[in-house]
TORPA-744989 format. One record per residue (C-alpha): residue in three letters; x negated, y negated, z. Coordinates in steps of 0.02 Angstrom, whole numbers, padded with zeros to 5 digits, always signed. Example, Ala and Ser with C-alpha at 12.3 -4.5 7.8 and 13.67 -1.06 7.14 Angstrom:
# residues 2
ALA-00615+00225+00390;SER-00684+00053+00357;
//
This chain:
# residues 91
MET-05897-04332+05991;TRP-05774-04262+06080;THR-05597-04214+05996;SER-05445-04216+06098;ARG-05373-04042+06088;GLN-05209-03988+06141;GLY-05142-03808+06178;MET-04986-03724+06089;VAL-04898-03556+06133;ILE-04838-03464+05996;TRP-04704-03339+06025;LEU-04709-03204+05886;LYS-04576-03080+05825;ASN-04720-02947+05788;MET-04896-02942+05834;LYS-04947-02894+05655;TYR-04988-03062+05593;VAL-05099-03117+05740;ARG-05238-03153+05627;LYS-05162-03264+05502;LEU-05122-03375+05652;ARG-05312-03400+05675;LYS-05327-03526+05520;TYR-05223-03637+05641;GLY-05337-03676+05772;HIS-05454-03592+05919;MET-05361-03433+05979;ILE-05380-03414+06156;TYR-05277-03270+06216;ALA-05133-03148+06157;SER-05022-03038+06250;LYS-04952-02895+06146;ASN-04824-02840+06313;GLN-04757-03024+06296;LYS-04784-03050+06118;TYR-04851-03234+06109;ILE-05037-03323+06083;VAL-05109-03476+06136;ILE-05191-03578+06011;TYR-05293-03749+06030;THR-05281-03871+05905;ASN-05332-04058+05879;GLN-05196-04168+05950;GLU-05188-04276+05798;GLY-05122-04167+05670;ILE-05029-04062+05793;GLU-04856-04080+05732;GLU-04895-04053+05559;VAL-04974-03886+05620;LYS-04825-03845+05732;SER-04697-03877+05567;GLN-04808-03772+05483;ILE-04802-03628+05596;GLU-04619-03647+05646;GLY-04587-03618+05455;LEU-04675-03458+05463;PRO-04565-03296+05455;PHE-04633-03182+05606;VAL-04628-03338+05727;ALA-04489-03353+05849;LYS-04544-03519+05944;VAL-04683-03645+05971;ASP-04707-03731+06131;LEU-04824-03866+06146;SER-04949-03884+06313;PHE-04907-04049+06423;LYS-05076-04038+06497;PRO-05152-04189+06402;PHE-05018-04290+06465;ILE-05032-04247+06658;LYS-05127-04364+06767;THR-05265-04278+06850;GLU-05350-04417+06951;TYR-05274-04430+07130;GLU-05260-04547+07254;LYS-05292-04516+07447;VAL-05133-04508+07562;SER-05128-04625+07713;HIS-05049-04548+07849;ASP-04923-04613+07951;LYS-04982-04643+08128;SER-04829-04611+08226;LYS-04810-04439+08150;GLU-04994-04410+08188;PHE-04948-04447+08376;ASP-04799-04335+08371;TYR-04918-04180+08301;LYS-05034-04206+08435;TYR-04921-04188+08594;ASP-04799-04080+08504;LEU-04651-04178+08532;
//
């Protein structure tokens, strides 16, 4: 049911063409001062979409998000008993 999505940051030369980029995915944010937009697209065809967007004349650069590849399950760290003793007595 859920499709895996991945974000793209698209750096533009001119903010005039932001509406034309809406057809490539779900636009989340657009910054007028720094001239970039954030778009989420399906992860299966992201390389094709990236190559299409990079071919547009008003696009300066396209960066992909690494969030889907980052491990988000954390393990509990066990504390060293010798260091714990030093902290209790300010040694």
